[in-house]
N, C-alpha and C positions, 0 to 999 in steps of 0.2 A: 504493500500500500504506500502511496505517496502522501506527503503531508504539506501543510501550508502554515506559515506564520502570519498571524494577524496582530497588528499593533494599534492600540487605542492610545494615542498621544494626547494626554490631557495637560492642563495648565499646572496641575499639582501632582499628577501621577502618570507613570508609564505602565500600561497594562498590556502584557503580551500573552497570547494563547497559541499553542500548537494545535492545529485543527486537522482532523482526518477528513476523508472524502464524504463522510456522512454528516458533516457539520458538527461533530462532537469535539469539544475542547479536551485534549488528553494531557496537556501539560501547561503550566502557567509560570509566568515570571512577572513580578511587580517591583517597581522602584519608584521612590519619590522623585519628583521633577520640578521642584519649586523654582520659579524664575526669580532673578534673571539668570539665564543659562545661555551659553553660546551654542550655536548650531553644532559645533564639533562635540561639545560635552553631551548634548542631547543624543546625538547619533551614537556616541560611545556607550551611553546608558541603554539605548535601545538594543545594541549588540549584547550587552551584558544580560539584559532581561530575556532576549531571545535564547541565549545559552542556558539560562535558568529554566525556561519552558521546555526546551529540548531535553535537558538533563533530567527534569522531573519525569518525563515520559520515556526516558531511556531510548531516544530516537537519535540516530546519527544524522548529521547535516547532509550526508549523501542522499538521504531519503526525503529531504525537504526541497520542494521544487519552486516555491515562490514565497515572497514576502510582500505583505500589503500593509500600508500605514494609513490610518485615518487621523488626519491632523486638523486642529481647529483653525479654520481660515480658508484663504483662497489657494486652491491646489490645481495646477495645470496637469491633468492626468496624461496629457500627450507627451510632455517633456519631462515630467517628474519634478517640476519646480514648485516649491512652497513659496507662493508669491508674497503672501502677507498673513501673519498670524498675530493679531493684536494682543491676545492674552499671553503669548509667549515672547512678544517683543522681537519677532523675526521677520525679515524682509528678504525676498529673492534668494532663497536657500535652495541649492541643487540637491534636494533630499534624496531623490532616486539614485543619483550618481554617487553620493556620499555613502549610502547604505550598500550599494552594489560593490563598491570598492572594499568595504569592510567584510561583507558576508559572502560575496561571490555567488549570489543567487539573484534571479530577476526580481526587481522591486517595482511595486505599483503604489501610487499614492492617490488619495482622494480626501475631500472634506470629511471630517469625522461624523457629522450628522448624516451625510450622504451614505457613508459606509454603514452606519447603524440602520438606516432605512433599507439598504440593500440586504443586510443581514436578516432583518425581520421579514423581508420579501422572500428570501431563500428558505428560511427555517423557523420563522416565528409568527407573530400575530398578523402579519400582512400576507401570509401565504394564501393564494387564491384571489388576491386583489391585484389589479394592474395600475391603479391610480392611488398613490400613497403620499402622504405628508408625514414626516417624522419630525417632532419638535422635542429637542433635548433641553432639559432644565437643569443645568449644572452651573459651573463657574460663569458661563455665559448662556445665551440662548442660541442653540444651533438649529438649523433646518435642513432636512433632507427630502428631496422630491424625486419620485419615480413616476413617469407617465408612460403608459403602455409597457411597463416593465423595464423602462430605460431610465438611467440616471440623468436628471436635468441639472446642468451646471451653469447655464447662462452662456452668453456669447464670449465672455471674458473671464469665466470661472468664479464669479461671485454672485450667481443668480439665486442661490439659496441662503444668502446671509440675512435671514428673516429677523434675527436678533437686533439688527441695526436699522430696522424700519422705525420711524419716529412714533413716540407715544405721547410725550409731553414737550411742547415747544419750549426750548431753552431750559430744559429740565436738568436732571442729574448729568454730570460729566461722564462720558463713556471712554473706555480705552481706545476706541477707534478714532477718537478725535472730535466726535460730535457731542451733542448734548441731548438728553431726553430719549435715548434709544430704548426700545422695548427691553433689551438686555439689562438695562440699569434698574428695571423694576421687576421683571418677571423671572430673572435668573435666581439661583440660590443666593448669589452675591447681593442681588437687589432685595430679596426677602430679608436677608440678614441686616442690611442697612435700614430697612423699614422697621424691623424688630428693635434694633438699637435706638432708633429715634423714638419709638414708643416707650421704651424703657427709661430713656432720659427724661421723658415728659411725665412718667408715672413711677415714682420711686417705690411705691407700695405694691406694684404689680407682681404677681407670682412668676412672671418671666424671670425675675431676678433669682428666685429660688431654683428654677429649673436649670439655670446656667451656673449655679454655685456662686451667685453674686459676683461673677466675673464676666463683664460685658464682652471681653475678648473671646469668651468661650461660646458665644452665641453661634448657632448653626441653622441650617434650613429646617430642622425639626423643632427648634425651640418654641416657636409660636404655636405650632400644632400641639405639642406636648402640654404647654400651659393652658391652651384652650380646653383640652380634655379634662384638666383639673378644675375647670369652671372659671378661669380668669377672664374677666370682661375685656381688658385691654388686649390680651392675646387673641380673643375672638374677633376684635376689631381689626387687628393686624391681618389675620387669616382672611377675613371677609374682604378687606381691601385688596389683598394679594389675588384672591380668586376673581374678583371683579376686574382687576387689571389684566389678568391672564385671559379671562373670557373675552375681553375687548380685543386683545391681540389675536386670539384664535379665530374669533368670528371674522376679523379682517382677512386673515389668511384664507379661510374657507371661502369668503366672498370672492377672493382673487383666483383661487385655484380650483375650488370645489372638488377635492379628492373623494374617493370612495371611503377611505379610512384615514383618520388622523391618529397617530400613535404618540403618546407621551413617554419620554425616557428621561433618565437622570434621577438624581436622588429624591427630588421633591415628588416625582411621580409615584413614589412608594407610599405616599400618605393614604392611598386607597380611597374609600368612600368619602372620607372627610374632605377630600379634594374633588373627586370625580362627580359625586352627586350634585352639589351646587354648581359646579363648572358646566356640566352638561345642560342643566336647566337654563342657566344664563345664556349659553351659546345658542341653544335652540330658539331662544326668543330674539336674538340679535342678528342671526344670519339672514341674508337676503332671500334664501330659498326656503324660509320657514313655512311656506304654504305648499311646498312641493310634496309629492308622495313619499319621497325618500330624502334623507339628509345624511351628511357625512357622519359616519360612526366615529365616536371618540373613545379611545381605549388606552390602556397602558401597554407598553411594549412587553411582550412575553419573555424575551431573552434578557431583559434588564441590561446591565452593563456589558453583557457578553455580545450584544447585538453588534456593537462597533468592531469587536474582535473578529467575529465570524464574517461580517461583511467585508472587512479589510482583507481577511485571509483569502477571499474569493474574488478580489477585484480583477484578477486576471481573466475572469469570465464575464465581467460587467459589460453591458451594452449601454451606449450613450445616445442621447438626442443631439444630433449634430446640427 
């Protein structure tokens, strides 16, 4: 059997999986990747994580036929150049070339959310669908689009950067250089910022107890956890976040109208506390609300593995040219 390495290159973590031909991850390698990091350092860490994954599965590199990398930002899948990754602080990196020089196997690169959408299309919650939008809610907000089973990248490889569509005019500053991007409100980073703002305004909130009275320990679960304990301020934070996310998703659906919209990333793991009110709000806001069918909204089945599996099989991906 031949094997494929899939890399989910995140802003804070490098996750690598060795994937067999049945889409099963049989070995893993994970390393922290906190920026700022040079492209050389990141590539060296990817190599290390690849060796960890192969070693865990006891598979020789002679049996590994391809490497795929899902990276946050603009990726030219034709040349293998990572054009711009704002959350990594990288510009015009010849990622394909650098990795092939290190591992001596063919390398393919794609936007991480596109890779995740492709993974769900191959082996997850989007199997059987041809029109798919994947929205990842992590450090940023990523978007992956498949139309007729083909990855859509836009004319110049930034067509699915849905996190950088505007939400608030002259709002929060974004790492991309603009202000008020959807990413600054609907990502885990945005939710953390909203939670901290609420904590600063309400010193008696249970939010402080949940994070151990350390505001730097706030994460994307803090507000949901405090809401479950009955905290009013936390409930307001969660309500605001869901309304902001519903506003963003309804806009995406109005523009693309996919058969299915899958949510990925850590926040998507909040289950019904997120999905039930989100679906209700979106169903009332989308333009096609009077149609017989509407876009199905669900959580990615493969979780964080979607990006790994999709990246591992980028050698098979078809594109809308």
